[in-house]
Backbone bond lengths (Angstrom), bond angles and torsions (degrees), N, CA, C in turn:
res aa  C-N    CA-C-N  psi(-1)  N-CA   C-N-CA  omega(-1)  CA-C   N-CA-C  phi
1 M - - - 1.473 - - 1.521 109.92 -
2 L 1.333 115.53 139.85 1.461 119.88 -179.35 1.520 112.13 -59.62
3 G 1.335 117.42 -34.22 1.452 121.13 -177.23 1.509 114.38 -65.94
4 R 1.339 117.87 -13.00 1.467 121.30 -178.88 1.521 112.12 -107.65
5 L 1.315 117.00 4.27 1.455 120.60 179.71 1.532 110.67 -83.48
6 P 1.324 118.67 160.70 1.467 121.07 172.50 1.523 110.08 -58.14
7 L 1.319 116.45 154.33 1.458 120.96 -173.29 1.522 112.78 -57.04
8 V 1.329 117.38 -41.17 1.462 119.28 -178.28 1.521 110.88 -61.42
9 E 1.329 116.73 -36.08 1.462 120.34 177.93 1.526 110.96 -75.23
10 Q 1.336 116.45 -32.15 1.461 119.47 174.75 1.528 110.71 -63.89
11 L 1.323 116.66 -38.69 1.464 119.98 178.57 1.523 110.71 -63.06
12 D 1.324 116.27 -42.36 1.460 119.36 176.22 1.525 110.16 -61.94
13 G 1.332 115.98 -41.19 1.456 120.16 178.18 1.507 112.39 -63.89
14 L 1.341 116.59 -39.78 1.456 120.56 178.87 1.526 110.67 -61.98
15 R 1.320 116.47 -46.33 1.458 119.69 179.07 1.528 111.08 -59.05
16 S 1.316 115.76 -42.24 1.457 120.23 -179.65 1.529 111.22 -64.72
17 V 1.322 116.16 -44.56 1.462 120.62 -178.15 1.529 110.86 -66.00
18 L 1.328 116.57 -47.60 1.463 119.46 -177.47 1.522 111.64 -63.89
19 S 1.319 117.38 -31.07 1.461 120.53 -179.43 1.519 112.07 -65.98
20 Q 1.332 117.18 -16.22 1.458 120.31 179.08 1.529 112.39 -77.73
21 N 1.330 116.63 -14.82 1.471 121.26 175.47 1.527 107.67 -93.64
22 E 1.322 116.67 98.75 1.458 120.64 -175.02 1.524 112.52 -67.47
23 V 1.325 116.86 -29.60 1.465 119.03 176.11 1.527 109.77 -65.61
24 L 1.318 116.48 -44.35 1.469 121.20 179.29 1.524 111.20 -60.90
25 T 1.316 117.30 -46.37 1.463 119.17 -179.70 1.520 110.99 -64.13
26 D 1.326 116.94 -34.52 1.465 120.80 176.94 1.526 110.22 -67.54
27 V 1.341 116.41 -41.99 1.472 120.60 177.81 1.521 110.27 -59.26
28 M 1.322 117.56 -45.98 1.467 120.52 -178.81 1.529 111.41 -64.91
29 T 1.321 116.26 -41.53 1.468 119.65 179.69 1.524 110.95 -62.60
30 R 1.322 116.47 -44.53 1.461 120.30 179.96 1.534 111.17 -70.30
31 A 1.326 116.62 -39.20 1.464 120.47 -179.49 1.525 110.97 -61.11
32 A 1.317 116.63 -37.44 1.465 120.10 -179.63 1.524 111.97 -59.80
33 T 1.327 116.84 -29.82 1.469 119.79 -179.30 1.524 112.12 -72.77
34 M 1.325 117.80 -18.53 1.461 120.90 -179.01 1.526 112.49 -78.60
35 E 1.334 116.00 -21.41 1.459 122.10 179.25 1.532 112.42 54.33
36 L 1.311 116.37 42.52 1.463 120.91 175.82 1.528 108.97 -71.28
37 P 1.318 118.78 137.20 1.470 119.96 -177.10 1.526 112.21 -65.99
38 G 1.331 115.36 128.34 1.458 120.96 174.33 1.522 114.82 62.31
39 W 1.322 118.02 31.02 1.462 119.72 -173.09 1.520 112.80 -76.70
40 Y 1.327 114.42 150.71 1.462 123.36 170.94 1.528 108.70 -144.22
41 V 1.306 117.37 144.49 1.459 121.65 159.23 1.525 105.42 -81.49
42 T 1.324 117.33 136.18 1.458 117.97 -168.53 1.524 112.82 -146.78
43 A 1.304 113.89 168.70 1.469 125.53 168.86 1.523 114.63 66.84
44 G 1.331 116.30 -131.64 1.458 122.16 -165.21 1.507 116.60 -56.00
45 C 1.322 117.26 -40.18 1.469 118.60 -177.34 1.526 111.51 -64.76
46 L 1.326 117.51 -24.12 1.464 120.87 179.93 1.521 111.39 -81.23
47 F 1.338 116.61 -57.68 1.463 116.74 -176.74 1.526 111.16 -68.42
48 Q 1.334 117.72 -29.60 1.461 118.70 177.41 1.527 111.28 -67.71
49 T 1.333 116.66 -36.57 1.461 119.72 175.23 1.530 110.58 -60.73
50 V 1.339 115.83 -46.09 1.467 119.79 179.38 1.525 110.37 -60.92
51 W 1.334 116.76 -48.52 1.461 119.59 -178.78 1.520 111.76 -62.19
52 N 1.326 116.43 -38.13 1.463 119.19 177.78 1.524 111.37 -60.99
53 V 1.329 115.51 -46.10 1.470 119.41 -176.22 1.528 111.15 -67.74
54 V 1.330 117.19 -44.14 1.465 118.71 -176.32 1.528 112.16 -73.46
55 T 1.344 117.98 -15.23 1.471 120.93 176.50 1.528 111.26 -107.77
56 D 1.350 115.76 16.54 1.470 121.85 173.81 1.524 113.39 61.66
57 R 1.327 115.44 38.62 1.459 120.63 173.86 1.527 108.93 -107.14
58 P 1.313 118.09 163.18 1.466 119.63 174.62 1.530 109.39 -56.64
59 P 1.325 119.10 137.47 1.474 121.31 -174.43 1.525 114.80 -56.40
60 T 1.326 117.81 -29.35 1.468 120.12 -177.36 1.524 113.22 -94.97
61 S 1.323 118.05 2.68 1.463 121.14 -175.00 1.531 111.93 -57.95
62 G 1.327 115.94 129.42 1.460 121.12 174.64 1.515 115.72 77.09
63 I 1.309 118.64 1.54 1.471 121.31 -178.57 1.526 108.60 -93.58
64 K 1.323 115.64 111.64 1.462 120.58 -176.83 1.519 112.64 -90.12
65 D 1.343 115.97 -28.82 1.464 118.14 -179.10 1.522 110.52 -153.23
66 Y 1.315 114.55 168.93 1.457 123.09 -178.47 1.527 107.32 -125.57
67 D 1.331 115.88 119.35 1.460 121.49 -175.20 1.524 110.80 -93.14
68 I 1.323 115.37 130.93 1.459 121.66 173.72 1.521 108.15 -118.44
69 F 1.325 115.94 119.28 1.456 122.61 173.60 1.522 108.71 -99.86
70 Y 1.326 116.58 142.38 1.458 121.25 169.24 1.513 107.85 -140.91
71 F 1.313 116.58 172.05 1.466 119.60 -176.27 1.523 109.65 -136.64
72 D 1.321 114.92 110.59 1.465 121.14 176.35 1.519 108.32 -129.57
73 G 1.331 115.76 96.19 1.454 120.76 -179.46 1.514 113.96 -83.97
74 T 1.332 117.30 0.15 1.463 120.54 -178.80 1.518 112.82 -81.33
75 D 1.328 116.67 -18.87 1.472 120.56 -179.59 1.516 107.91 -148.45
76 L 1.337 115.86 104.88 1.462 120.93 -177.28 1.522 112.77 -94.35
77 S 1.299 117.53 13.45 1.465 120.09 -178.99 1.518 111.07 -75.47
78 W 1.337 115.18 150.78 1.458 120.01 173.86 1.525 110.13 -63.23
79 E 1.321 116.51 -34.28 1.464 119.85 -177.94 1.530 111.59 -60.05
80 A 1.341 116.61 -39.82 1.466 119.84 179.67 1.523 111.03 -67.75
81 E 1.335 116.23 -43.42 1.464 119.06 178.46 1.528 110.59 -65.75
82 D 1.315 116.44 -40.64 1.456 120.14 179.74 1.525 111.24 -62.76
83 A 1.328 116.43 -35.21 1.471 119.60 177.00 1.523 110.49 -62.52
84 A 1.345 116.83 -39.98 1.469 120.57 177.41 1.524 110.69 -66.60
85 I 1.331 116.54 -39.51 1.460 120.57 179.11 1.532 110.54 -63.49
86 K 1.314 115.96 -44.07 1.467 119.48 -179.36 1.530 111.56 -67.97
87 A 1.324 116.37 -37.01 1.464 119.17 175.14 1.523 110.04 -62.42
88 G 1.324 116.02 -38.94 1.452 120.77 178.45 1.519 112.74 -64.44
89 Q 1.313 116.72 -34.81 1.463 119.68 178.64 1.526 111.04 -59.58
90 E 1.310 116.12 -34.18 1.469 119.60 176.87 1.531 110.99 -76.96
91 V 1.322 115.73 -43.10 1.469 119.85 -177.78 1.525 111.22 -63.18
92 F 1.328 116.96 -39.26 1.465 120.84 -174.06 1.528 113.03 -99.53
93 A 1.304 116.85 11.73 1.464 120.48 179.25 1.527 110.46 -58.23
94 G 1.330 115.38 137.85 1.456 120.53 177.33 1.509 115.34 92.57
95 L 1.335 117.64 -9.47 1.461 119.53 177.44 1.533 110.11 -73.24
96 P 1.326 117.73 147.32 1.470 120.37 -178.31 1.532 113.62 -82.32
97 A 1.314 117.71 24.27 1.461 122.09 178.47 1.524 108.49 -156.20
98 E 1.323 115.68 156.79 1.465 121.19 179.27 1.528 110.28 -77.84
99 V 1.317 115.88 143.43 1.462 121.64 173.79 1.524 107.77 -116.71
100 E 1.323 116.70 123.34 1.461 121.66 -177.89 1.522 109.64 -108.70
101 I 1.318 116.40 124.79 1.464 122.48 -177.56 1.526 108.78 -110.75
102 R 1.336 116.69 132.13 1.465 120.61 179.95 1.529 110.36 -139.62
103 N 1.335 114.76 136.99 1.458 121.34 173.35 1.517 108.52 -87.47
104 E 1.312 116.38 108.63 1.462 120.75 -175.76 1.523 113.10 -71.41
105 A 1.307 117.91 -11.14 1.463 120.72 177.33 1.524 111.93 -70.03
106 R 1.332 117.41 -18.65 1.465 119.42 -176.13 1.526 113.05 -117.23
107 V 1.328 117.77 11.59 1.464 120.66 -179.43 1.523 111.62 -59.25
108 H 1.330 117.13 -38.58 1.465 119.66 -177.01 1.526 112.59 -63.16
109 L 1.315 117.78 -16.64 1.464 121.49 -178.34 1.527 112.19 -75.66
110 W 1.325 117.98 -24.57 1.464 120.14 -176.10 1.531 113.95 -126.25
111 Y 1.321 118.25 -10.89 1.460 121.20 -171.21 1.531 112.55 -61.57
112 E 1.319 117.69 -47.27 1.464 120.11 -175.99 1.518 111.53 -63.65
113 Q 1.319 116.61 -39.41 1.463 119.44 179.47 1.529 111.33 -64.11
114 K 1.311 116.96 -35.12 1.466 121.01 -177.63 1.520 112.65 -83.11
115 F 1.351 117.58 -39.43 1.458 120.59 -171.98 1.529 114.25 -112.42
116 G 1.323 117.75 -7.94 1.450 119.94 174.39 1.510 116.18 86.11
117 V 1.327 117.83 -0.39 1.459 121.72 177.44 1.526 108.28 -132.55
118 P 1.335 117.03 146.37 1.467 118.52 -178.83 1.514 112.31 -71.35
119 C 1.320 115.99 155.32 1.458 122.54 176.07 1.523 107.70 -128.51
120 P 1.325 118.55 115.98 1.465 119.55 177.86 1.529 109.81 -60.71
121 P 1.321 117.31 150.71 1.469 119.57 177.84 1.527 111.43 -58.30
122 H 1.312 115.94 135.30 1.457 120.13 175.55 1.528 109.34 -80.32
123 E 1.323 115.54 149.03 1.455 120.67 179.76 1.523 112.80 -98.24
124 S 1.323 116.37 -10.04 1.466 121.12 -177.68 1.519 108.43 -168.50
125 T 1.317 116.14 169.43 1.462 119.42 173.93 1.521 109.89 -63.46
126 E 1.324 116.91 -38.71 1.458 120.19 179.06 1.532 111.15 -60.60
127 A 1.326 116.90 -39.84 1.460 120.18 178.40 1.526 110.79 -64.04
128 A 1.323 116.50 -35.80 1.464 119.95 177.16 1.520 110.62 -65.86
129 I 1.320 117.25 -41.69 1.466 120.81 177.33 1.525 110.20 -63.66
130 D 1.322 116.91 -36.88 1.472 121.27 177.75 1.523 112.00 -59.45
131 S 1.332 117.89 -25.37 1.458 121.37 -171.72 1.522 113.82 -82.76
132 F 1.329 118.28 -4.23 1.463 119.55 178.51 1.522 110.53 -62.11
133 A 1.335 115.86 156.14 1.461 120.88 -173.13 1.521 113.99 -79.73
134 A 1.339 117.63 -20.56 1.470 120.35 -177.10 1.519 110.35 -128.92
135 T 1.325 116.01 148.55 1.464 120.52 -175.62 1.516 112.38 -61.10
136 T 1.317 117.77 -34.97 1.459 120.65 -178.76 1.521 112.30 -67.07
137 C 1.331 116.57 -25.31 1.473 120.54 177.44 1.525 111.17 -76.41
138 C 1.313 117.18 -26.03 1.465 122.10 -174.72 1.525 110.18 -78.68
139 L 1.312 114.11 72.31 1.460 120.45 -176.24 1.527 108.40 -150.35
140 G 1.320 115.93 132.94 1.456 120.50 177.66 1.519 110.37 -140.60
141 V 1.323 116.35 144.15 1.464 120.57 177.56 1.529 108.51 -137.33
142 R 1.306 115.19 149.59 1.463 119.56 172.32 1.517 109.80 -150.00
143 L 1.311 114.62 156.12 1.452 121.93 179.99 1.516 108.61 -88.73
144 E 1.334 116.31 124.90 1.453 121.24 -179.66 1.530 110.69 -87.33
145 A 1.324 116.00 168.25 1.458 121.08 -176.70 1.523 112.29 -61.56
146 D 1.340 116.67 -29.54 1.467 120.27 -179.22 1.522 112.66 -85.80
147 G 1.339 116.48 5.48 1.453 120.56 179.70 1.511 114.31 89.57
148 G 1.339 117.08 -6.25 1.454 120.83 177.96 1.512 111.54 -77.33
149 L 1.314 115.70 165.94 1.456 121.83 -179.55 1.524 109.49 -107.44
150 R 1.320 116.12 120.63 1.466 121.07 174.99 1.525 107.99 -88.31
151 V 1.317 116.39 128.44 1.457 121.75 -177.85 1.517 109.65 -118.63
152 Y 1.333 116.30 129.24 1.460 121.18 172.53 1.524 107.17 -115.35
153 A 1.318 116.76 116.00 1.460 122.41 -176.91 1.523 108.77 -141.87
154 P 1.333 118.34 81.67 1.471 120.86 -173.73 1.523 114.47 -62.56
155 H 1.332 117.87 -20.12 1.469 120.72 178.72 1.524 111.96 -109.75
156 G 1.331 115.77 15.22 1.445 119.04 -178.25 1.527 111.44 77.75
157 L 1.325 114.99 -167.76 1.463 120.05 -174.53 1.529 113.61 -120.98
158 S 1.320 117.42 -4.64 1.466 119.49 -175.14 1.520 112.20 -60.23
159 D 1.332 118.18 -44.38 1.464 120.18 179.37 1.522 111.25 -62.01
160 V 1.321 116.84 -38.14 1.467 120.45 179.84 1.522 109.88 -62.42
161 F 1.326 117.41 -48.87 1.460 120.83 -178.18 1.524 112.59 -71.18
162 N 1.334 117.10 -28.53 1.463 120.68 -177.21 1.521 112.95 -91.58
163 L 1.352 117.77 6.13 1.461 123.31 178.13 1.531 112.05 59.97
164 V 1.313 116.02 37.90 1.456 122.06 -179.59 1.526 109.89 -100.18
165 V 1.328 116.28 130.19 1.459 121.61 173.17 1.521 107.06 -105.08
166 R 1.323 116.22 103.54 1.459 121.83 -174.54 1.528 109.18 -117.92
167 P 1.344 118.34 123.72 1.459 119.23 -179.74 1.525 111.75 -66.44
168 C 1.308 116.18 142.30 1.461 120.98 174.61 1.517 109.13 -77.10
169 L 1.299 116.95 136.99 1.459 120.89 -179.02 1.519 110.12 -61.36
170 G 1.334 115.60 134.13 1.451 120.67 176.27 1.506 114.59 83.61
171 R 1.344 118.23 0.03 1.455 120.50 179.32 1.518 109.65 -91.47
172 P 1.330 118.28 150.00 1.464 120.14 175.75 1.522 110.62 -56.57
173 A 1.343 115.51 139.14 1.465 120.11 -174.05 1.518 112.86 -81.35
174 A 1.323 118.46 -16.02 1.459 120.21 -172.82 1.517 112.31 -58.48
175 G 1.304 116.09 -44.71 1.457 119.23 -178.56 1.511 111.29 -64.00
176 H 1.326 116.42 -38.03 1.459 120.38 179.65 1.524 110.51 -66.51
177 R 1.343 117.41 -42.34 1.455 119.83 178.99 1.520 110.87 -63.13
178 A 1.343 116.55 -38.23 1.461 119.49 178.49 1.524 110.79 -63.18
179 R 1.336 116.88 -40.88 1.461 119.85 178.29 1.533 111.01 -64.81
180 R 1.346 116.38 -37.61 1.456 119.55 178.76 1.515 110.49 -63.16
181 A 1.344 116.75 -40.68 1.457 120.15 179.48 1.522 110.80 -64.70
182 R 1.330 116.39 -42.00 1.460 119.81 178.83 1.523 111.03 -65.54
183 A 1.347 116.56 -37.46 1.460 120.04 179.05 1.526 110.67 -64.02
184 A 1.345 115.85 -42.65 1.462 119.33 -179.92 1.519 110.82 -65.65
185 A 1.333 115.93 -40.74 1.463 120.02 -179.81 1.516 111.25 -64.90
186 A 1.335 115.87 -37.07 1.458 120.23 -177.91 1.517 111.72 -78.70
187 G 1.331 117.08 -20.22 1.454 120.74 -179.60 1.514 112.53 67.48
188 D 1.358 116.72 29.19 1.459 117.73 -177.08 1.516 110.82 -83.52
189 E 1.346 115.46 179.09 1.462 120.92 -169.32 1.515 113.96 -91.89
190 R 1.326 117.92 8.74 1.454 118.27 -176.53 1.522 111.93 -66.40
191 E 1.314 115.25 144.77 1.458 121.92 177.63 1.522 108.21 -96.43
192 E 1.346 116.07 127.05 1.454 119.93 179.66 1.530 110.02 -91.28
193 Q 1.330 115.90 131.93 1.459 121.46 178.67 1.527 108.29 -114.59
194 A 1.332 117.02 94.87 1.448 119.79 177.33 1.517 109.86 -72.26
195 D 1.316 116.38 134.25 1.456 121.16 -179.25 1.509 106.97 -134.22
196 T 1.337 117.09 104.70 1.449 120.92 -174.94 1.513 111.75 -64.60
197 R 1.325 117.76 -21.13 1.460 119.46 178.90 1.526 111.08 -67.36
198 A 1.344 116.93 -20.54 1.468 120.46 176.60 1.516 110.72 -89.45
199 G 1.340 116.13 6.32 1.452 119.31 177.21 1.517 113.74 86.97
200 D 1.329 118.15 10.83 1.449 120.99 -178.11 1.519 109.01 -122.60
201 G 1.294 116.47 85.65 1.449 119.84 -178.72 1.497 112.93 -96.65
202 T 1.335 118.41 9.98 1.448 121.18 -177.81 1.506 111.10 -78.04
């Protein structure tokens, strides 16, 4: 199993698995042309691709959108972020899925109003990825200028390959509980790891 291999071999496995999602590879190729500072494709489209491949499903199954995070602390205005979003609409035109672009430098400006809890300002795109509620979400990839794939995985890749949904310590439990409900409804093969230290003892 890929989840039990040394990390360097897991990285090779990740690259191989993600390459099977042609929409994802197209998103990364097009995203690289935008030259957004500190950008990553992140979260659901990545771990869902892995889970699809390891459970013998079509690589794009169940993926509704592709999230791109970037970090531009020089301009926290909505107008600047909206300009990037509109540019992306042209860059990603024709893809069979939605691409959502967000400047993580300004998340703290709207997060509490939308979700009811404050969000400290992020210091980087990596810090924003760190803030996800589950380890499998804490994953980002981007295409480098030399054609290589940069991978950010602060919790490693074993949970991703082993279909484990494990809450990150200290993260709000609500998001994790919502994912558990969706997993049960979907009847998929993910293993749930309840961790009461993250505040989710249900």
